[in-house]
C-alpha angles and dihedrals in degrees: 000000000000091000091052092049091051091050091050090050091050091048092051090048092051093047091048091051091050092048091049091048089051092052091048092049094042109100114204108207121174109225121194108254089226089067113121110209090196096055115116091213136011134172111229141177117215128205125206120219096250107075124168090231099039103183139036094257097043098099098068091044091052093046091053089050090053096048112132095025123125112254096226093050092045092051092058093046097048094042090051091051095046091052092048093051091047095050092049093055098037095049091059092065100024094106093046090051089052090053092049089049090053090053091051092241090118132029136175098029112190120180114213129202100182082076123016099256148062142244128229143151115251141188118227090265090047091054091054090050092050088058090061097051120115115268097005109147109160137019123198129188109237130218118258112249118254108222117191120227093190126130116270112249101197146007117304090227134021111239090209131009110233118232114260113260091199115119123159092223092047095058110118101172145344136201121264094258093058089049093046092050085052095230096142089057088057092049096048102039100037103020088233114144105156097275115164097024132111121209121196114211104200101193140097133256113058135169105190102192104065110117100241090054104031090061094060103031117130124247125201100221092197091065130072105214120237100005094110094236136116094234098173094043097233094129095258123102117221096352089160101135098015136299144263102222095179092055094035093231144093092250107121099154102090109107100217094169119046132173111191102304094337120110106215100218092045096051090052093047092048092054089056105035111003118134117198126339109256114289092358141091090229108129110221106171130073094217102028096169094053127095127244132199128197119226130179122190122099090160091052102044092148094062094040093054093043091051092046092051093049090050090054100253117185102182129024115198118197116189097179134087128209120203128199099016092148111187092356085079085073092059094048092050094050091048092053094043089055090044090052090053086054088061103262121135107217117204132183134178114246096243133249102254106112097092141021134024092331096047114142131192124251126283092037096042087098108053138180128346098008090057093063110110125223097358098058129051104220107203128198123180154207136217132249089282093055093247126130115244115234093243097059110115121242136206167239106111131192131234114193105137125140090266105029119054102172094130112198114016128192112244145200101046100200144345134235126155129319112150127088094339118178108250139183122257124217090279096050096257120140092229102122140063131206139187132210141081088276081087100046093064094054091049087056093046089053091052092047089049090057090047092053091044087059093046113007100188096059111131118237093246089048089056090051090051091052090050090050091055096042103041118110117238104236104159132045111339110286123355116357134178095241104052101012112210093350146272116324124212127185098234099058091041094051092043089054092049089054091049094240 
């Protein structure tokens, strides 16, 4: 009897040891459900286990921890930490990745620091090998880049940057949207015009040499334009005015999105940082003494955001909308959460999918990136009459991915202007109008630029809190799914920043 009992105990012990060993050896990697195991080639983005924001609820906790910090100081600290985490994980598998690249299983390897991970293109065999690498935790399927084949409409680089014609005392007129957003009151009463701020316009379709935009375009002083060299050593050749991360070049002049005679990127940039319409004293931008920088690269958001942070970006306007991203939404959200902790205010129009042929049901009427909570200001809009156009996307949205379990999320956050807004044409004349929430986001970016011009070290979540307290309730009483927390104007927002 005793012998039998001893044998049973030994057997249980051995089974237990095997089970523990199996658990230890079992590697749980989250693979994007959109992965096609039969595909010959796929572009993927890989996360390592050690992320700066580890859990789905980490962002708000970290923001609370950082309250009271100066934005510029925090940017340096968070960026340094993100890079350190990335290098630690990437260096462990760097040699293995090189071997895989030599065997043609992997191509186009790009290390990222805005998340702890990397992107690459893999064969089926390469995908399986990636799963075995040390520290790999999640694999997402990336979007294919959209590369324009359009005809360039202007020079790739401006030989000289014309002096700005903007002068508060010289303003003779401004279109109705600039008046309704109350920007001239900010200029005249406080003398705040956006000076000292940099606004990224992540879009497509730019013509750099029109006067209202050439006068405020950004220049990377570490780069010599057109010499075909990476002068500042940041990995990008000739990134003097900005960069096309999808094309892997400095060419930003291909107008991939056109509406009548409008160029999409230009009309967004002019709302934020335009000076005077060509040959006039008509002020057309909300923050006319700020700088703006064009960026293309919706399929390479990691590189675009990293570059923007390192150039000192303050706002980041995204007038595009991605449907059906599935689990890739998780990746976008983490990238923009980390970017927000680096001091960038991300802004996105709410989308135009409430009516017509492209109508979508709620909760997917607002898409990525405008559906991202906390880290992105999703902005809807109204027309000159204060009424919401039928096309303007509504919330709420849902977050039930593998990583984020928020459930129902209130969106949009705010409203500005989005209907029949005066816009610049390819020559810089204010001769067109356009409608859509592509315009609501840039209006908000211009307002935030003025706010940061008044107090540069405001944290992104402090900006949002000020907007919550200064927005005008224009819909149903309290929060509503059409205009969010209300209509934002520049005067009340800047006044609140200044404590007046």
